[in-house]
N, C-alpha and C positions, 0 to 999 in steps of 0.2 A: 227717489233719485239717488244715483251713485254719489258717494262722498268724494268730492274733487280734491280733498286735502290729504289723501292717503299717501304714504310713502313706505314701501316695503323694502326688505333686505333679504337677499339670498345668503344663506349661511355657508359660504365657501371659504374655508380656511385651510385648504390643502389637506395633508395627511395628518392633521392634528387629532388629538384624542377627543372623546366625547366631553370630557371635562373642559377642554379648551373651547369646544363648540358651545357648550352651555354658558360659559362665561361670556363669550362673544355675543350670544343671543340676549343675555340679561343686560349687558352693557348697551346693546342696541335699543332694547325696550326702554331702558332708563333715559336714553337720548331722544326718545320720542318716535322711533320707528313704529308704525301702526300694524305691520304684518311681518312675519318671519317665514321664509320659504326654504324647504328642504327638497332637493332633487334626489332622484334615485336612478342609478345606472347599474353599477356592479357592486354596490354597497357603500356605506352602511344602509340598512333598511330604513326607508323614510318614515314609515308608520310607527315603528318602534321608537325612533328618534323623537317624533312629535309627541308620543305618549309621555316620554320623559320631560320634554319641554313644557307639556301641559301643566306639570306640577312644579316647574322651576321658574315659570313666568306668570304674570298676572293680568296683563292688559292686551298685548299684541295678539292679533289673529295668527293662527298657526296653520300653514298651508303646505301641501305637497306641491312641488313645482318642478316636474310633475312625475306621477307614476304611470307606467304602461298599464292601461286598463285591462289588457288581455291576460296578464299573468296571475291575476287573482279573479275569482268570480265576482259578479256584481254583489252577491250576498255577503261575501267576505269583505269586500270594500265597504259596504254599508255598515257592517258590524264594527269594523275598525274605526271608521270616522265617527260613528255615534259614540264609541268608547272615548275617543279623544275629545269629542265635543263635551261629554259629561265631565271628564277629568279637568278640562280647561275652563269650565263654566260657560260654555257656549261659544268657543272661539275657533272652531275647526273649519277649514276650507278644504274640500276635496278637489285637488287639482289633478285632472286626468288628461292623458295624452294617448295617441295611438302608436307612439314610438316608431320603430322601423322593423322590417322583416328580419334583419340580422339579430336584433335583440330578442324579438318575440319568438321567432321560429328556431333560429340556430342556438341561441343561448338557453331559452326556456322550454322549447318544444311545444309551444302553444300555437294557435292558429292566427294568421294575419288576414284572413279572408274578409273582404268588404269592410275595411276599417271604419268608414263613416257610418255605415249601417250598424256595425257592432257598437260603436260609441253611442249612437242614438238609443239603442236597446239597453245598453248598460246604464245610461243616465235615467231612462224611464223606470227601470227596476229599482235603482237606488233611490229615486224620488218617492216611489211607492213605499219602500221600506222606511225612509226618513220620516214620512208624514203619516203613514197608516200602520207601520209595523208589520205589514202583510204585503206579499207580492204574488199575484197570479198573472203570469205573462207567458205568451206563446209567440215568440218572434222567429225571425229567419235565422238568427245566430244564437240567441239565448232563449232558454225556457226556464221558468221559475215558478215554483209553487211552495212558498216559504213563509213561515210566520216567525217573527223574532221573539226571543225570550228575554227582551230587555225593554226598558221604557223608551217611548218616543217623545222627544222634546217638543215644547211649544214652538220653538224657533229652530228649524232643522239646520244642519251644516250647509254652508254654501257649496255650490259646485262651480268650478272654473274649468273651462276646456282650453287646452293648448291649441292654438290655431295659427297656421302658416298661410294656407291657401283658401280660396273662396268657399269650398264645400264645408270645411270645418268651422270657418268664421261664421258662416250663415247658421250652422247648427248651434253654435254657441249663442247667437242672438235669439234663436228660437227656443232653446231649452234651458240654458245655463244662467247662473247668477252673474258670471263674469267670464272673461277670456284672458288668457295669458299668451302674448305674442313673444317673439324671440328673434334675435339676429336681424333686426330691421332698422333702417334709419328713420329719423323724424319725418322726412318728406314722404315716406311710404304710408304713414299713418292714415291720412284722410281716405285713401282708396280702401284700405283694410277695414277701417271703421264703417265705411259705407256698406261693406258686405255684412258686417255684424248687424247693422241697423236694418238691412233688407230682411235678414232672418227674423228679427224681432217683429217687424211690421207684418210679415207673412203670418206670424203666430198671434197677431193682435196684441202684442206687448208694446209698452212704451220703450223705445230704444234707449232713452236716457237712464233707464233703470239697470242697464247692463254695465257692470263695472269693467272698464277696459284697462287691462294691465299689460306691461311688457317688461321683460328682463332688459335692463340697460347695463351693458358690460362696461366696466371702467377700471382704471388703475391710477390712483393718485400717487405719483412717484416722481423722483428726480431722474430715474433711469428709464426714460421713455422708450428708447430703442430696444432694450431687453424685453420690455413688456409687449411692445408691438410684435417683435419676433415670435414670442410665445403665443400671442393671439393668432398670428399667421398659421402656426402649427395646429392650433385648435380649429381654425376655420377649414384648413385643408382636409381634415377628416370628414367634413360634410360634403366634399366633392363626390362622394360615393353614395350619398343618400338622395334618392330621386326627389322626394318632396322638397328638400332644401335646395337642390339644384334648380328646380323650377322657380322657387322663390328668389334665389340669388340672381338668376338670369334676369328677373325683372328689375334688378338694381344695377344692371350693366356689368355683372361679374362673370358672364358665361364663358368668355374667352379665357379669363384667368383660371377658372375652375377646370376648363378643358385642358389647359396646360398642366395643371396639377395632376390630373389623371394620366396624361401622357408621360410625364416624368416618373410618376409612380410605377406605371407599367414597365418602363424602361429600367427600373431598379434604382433610379436616382431619388430615393426617398428623402434624403436629407435636403435635396434641392427643391423638391416639389412645393413645400409651403411658400417658398419665396417667389413663386409665380403670382402670388397674391400681393398686390402693391401696397405700399404704406398708405396711400390715399384711400384704397378700398378698406383697409383695416380701420382707419380713422373715420370712415363714413359710418361704420357700424358700432364702433366703441370709442370711448374717450380716454385719453392718456395725458398726464401732466399734472399741473397744479390744481388745487381745489376749485378755482373759478371755472376751469374748463369742464370739470365734471358737473358742477352746478348749472352751468349754462346749457349743457347737454340735456339735463333733466328738464330745464325750463322749455327747451325746444319741443320735447315730447309733450309736455303739458299743453303748450300752445297749439300743438297739432291734434289735441283731443284726447290724450291719455289721462284717465282719471286715477290710475293706480300704478304709477311707475315703481319698479322694483330694482333697486341698486344691486348689481351683480359684480362683486369684486373679482378681478382677475389679476394675473401677474405670473412671473416665472415661479416654478415650483419651489426653488430654494428660498424665495423671499415672500411667498404668498401670504403666510400668516401675518407678517409685518405689513405688507401692502394692503391686505384686506382690512386690518384694524385701522390703518391710516385712512383708507377710503371710506369705511363706515363712519368714522368720526368726522371726516371732512364734509360728507354729504348729509349729515343729520339736519333735518329741517328744510332741505332743499325743496 
């Protein structure tokens, strides 16, 4: 059964140094956070960061949240997470996502073909290497004939899949140890969890064994309007990502996102984020005093989330301060 008392933290502290990030992580672990998550977009490298955290922490699980699975081979991913797992004494979580065509193809020159199929094959190869130290696989996207030159642990790293829409949520239920959702309100959870459970049942698994996580964005602050405006700018960038557009449309934001795209195309890029209403921003994230953030986490737990992950946000100029305040205010939520 998934542990319903977990609380994770995303290590978002703006442009701070690694020394700042390591202190932030250690303080969070000391306050009782059970998992620490590192995202990867354009740097720093998430796996290198987790390798360092493996020897600077002692209790919390260490997760990528998430890395694009196409930009490293399944074998490279397996070696990296097994290394982190050994360094940390068995605390690694391989958080994998399919990212977007812009990041995968334009930035990295990799292939974005059939992302759900590619994810399935990547996970199957990684699980072979995690459990057997050997992979013989001939798939539609990936082929592997590879034997590791390192020890295979008795308890392998966990695999979490980033899931927004039904196909990936079902795949997570079928193959993964957990799922990490994103940018969704509490009321959306039952329908999304239903998809996860459908995948688990199809595979003959107990749905309750799937650890269901979500990034919960929040800013504990006295300057709510500044934090909300910054979050609008963040949300506006997703108006051009098809998978997120589809998901946000289900939350009633399709008109606002269409207006973001219209203003952007007209060159009104400073105005475009403000097509997203404050009400929509507050639907997906929490802003204000500690009780608002803790109540938001409680709503996700009540909706079926077993592994909420606090994701501190805020204006760039004050993010380090706001992240520390948010981390401390939400400890034990």
